[in-house]
N, C-alpha and C positions, 0 to 999 in steps of 0.2 A: 505400685501399691497393690492391695488385694483385688480379687476379682470375684464377681458373683457367679451363679450357676451357669450363666450364658456367656461368661468371659468378659463382661463389661467391667472396666476398671473403676476402682474408687479413686478418683483423681486428686491431684494436688489442690486444685481450687476448692473442691468439695471439702477436703480435710481442713484447709485453712479457714473456710467458712464455718465449719463446725466448731473449731476452737474459738472463733469469735462469738458464736452463739453460746457456747459453754461458759465463757467468761461473763457474758451478760447474765446468764442464769445464776451464777454464783453471787453476783452483785445484787440482783433484784429479788431474790427470795426463793423459798422452797417450792411454792406452787408453780412458779415458772420453771424451776429446775425439773420438776416432775413432768411438765409438758414437754420440755426439751428432751428429756430422757426417752419418752415415748416416741417423739419425732425421730430421734437418732436410731431407734431400734433396728429398722430395716437396713440402714447403712452399716451399722456395726455388725450385723449378722452376715453381711456380704463382704466383710473384711477379715479374711483368715489371718492376717498379720496381727490383728489386735490393736493396731495403731490408733484407730478411732476411739477405742475404749479409754484413751488417755485424755479425752476432752474433759476439761475441768467442770464437773457438774455438781460438786458438793456431795452431800449425803443422799444420793438417789441412785437409781439403777443404771448399770452398764450391761451390755448384752454381749455374750461370748458364744462363739461356735468354733469348735476345733476343725470343722470341715468346710466352713464358709457358706454352706447352704444346706438346709434341712427341709425336706418335703413335709408339709403339714399333714396331720392325721386328725380325724374327727370322730364323732360317735359311731359312724358307720364303718370306719376302717381301723379304729384303735383296738389293740390287743395287748394285754400284759400276761406274760407267761411266768409262772413260779415253777421252777424246775431244779434239776440237779439231784443232790443227795436228800431226797424227800420220799416218803411213802405215798404221798398223794399229790403228784404234780397237777397243777390247775391252770386253766386259761381263763382270764377275765376280760370281758368287754367293759366299756366305760359305764354302761348301765349296771353291770354286776358290781363294780366297785362303789358306785353311788348307792347301791342297795345295802351295803355293809355298814356296820357301826362307824360313825364319823367322830373323830376327835378334833376339837378346835382349840386354838390358843393363839396368843399374840407374842411375837418374839422378834428380835433383831436379826437381820441377815448380815453376815460378815464375810467379806472377800479377803483372801489371804494377801492380796495386793495392797490392802490398806483402807479401802472405802467400805462403808456399811450403810444399811438402810434401817432406821429404827422403826419399831412398833408395826411390824407387818402381821396382819391377821391371816392365819393359815387354817385350813381344815382338810381332813382327809382320813385315810385308813392307816392305823398304826401298822408298820411293817411286822411287828411282833404278832399281830392278829393274823396276818397272811401266813407267817411262818407256822403258827400254831395250827392253822387249817391244813397246811401242807405236810406237817409232821416230819421235821428233819431227822435223819438217821443218826446213829451213834458215831458215825465217821465225820459228821459235819463239824467244821471249824469256822468257816467264813461265809460271807454273802457277797456275791459279785452282782452289782447293778449294771445293766446294759442299757444303752441309749439306741433309739431307732435312727440316729444319725449314721449308724453303721460303723462307728469308730470308737466312741467314748465308752469307758467302763471305769468303775471304781470299786474297791473292796472295803468291807468292814468285817471285823470279827463278828461271830454270831451274837456275842454279848452286846457289842456296840449297836448292832442292827435292832436289837430288842429294846433299846432305850425308849422311854415314853415319848421323847421329842423327835423320834425318827418316824416320819410318816410318808406314805404315798399321797402327795398333796393333790387335791382336786380343785381347790379354790384358793384364791388370794384376794384379800380386800373384799370378801363376800361375793366374788364373781369367779367363773371358771378360769383356770390358769390359761393365759394366752399362749400362743405359739412362741412369741418372743421370750416369754418367761419359762419356756420348756414344756408347755402344755401339749395335749390336754391333761397329761399326767406327768408329774415330776417327783423326785424325792426332796424332802426337806429334813435336815438334821440340825436341830437348834444348837447343839453343843459343839458343832464342827464348822470349819470354814466352808465356804460355798462350793468348792470343788468336790466336796463329798456329797453334795445334793444334786444328784444326776438329773439333768434335764432330758426331756423327750424319752421318758422311761419306757422300755419295752420288755425288760426281763429282770427277774430276781432269781439268781442262780445260787443255790446252796452248794458250797464246795468244801474240799478237804484241806484247803490252804488259806492263807491270807496274803496272797501275792499282790504286788503293787499294781495299781491301775494306771490310767493314762497319764495323769499329772505326777503321780508318785514315781513313775518311770523316768520322769523329767526333773526329779529333784525335790518335789513337794513331800512333806512328812507323811508317813504311812497312816498314822492315826488322825492327824488333822484337827485336833482339838483347839479351840479358840484360846489364844494366849500362851500356847506351848510352842 
């Protein structure tokens, strides 16, 4: 099975036990499903195979990492760089982002694999506001979002990234975005499947192309709009 950062395996007994817990959650209700989802988060993030994400939890969160382990960052270590084809490249700390105008809305989160989580309250800074502050050049076509996991990236066209429901999310459910959910800062794009909502966001790079990102290179749609 998968291994964590120290090489400890996610064993067969653990996986079978998780499937049993997941089945219990589906039978007994959404509040237990939510608790099981949080309980499973550390195990799922240690499983680069993604096998534990198949645990039947109903409409609640699963946790994915393409690297198997991501070192957390906090208010003292977090940095977001807005760079590339811009006149004013900018670096933001967490406090800087919190000091900008915040947009809040409630929306469903949809994973391309079929599960979804309804009515998630989000708040954060619109990507369009950060782009306006950076001033993209005339050659700008796309936006590439980078993760501090060191591996993940995803693209949107400049127009897609400017949509009102594309934000640099700082809170979920009225609380700071947790590490398991991709915090302290992640992208949320309401009109697109979850693979477009980059977790552990470290960079917004304005580019001259709209090249495929991590999952698009592996067959996912380039646009990623829900229902398409």
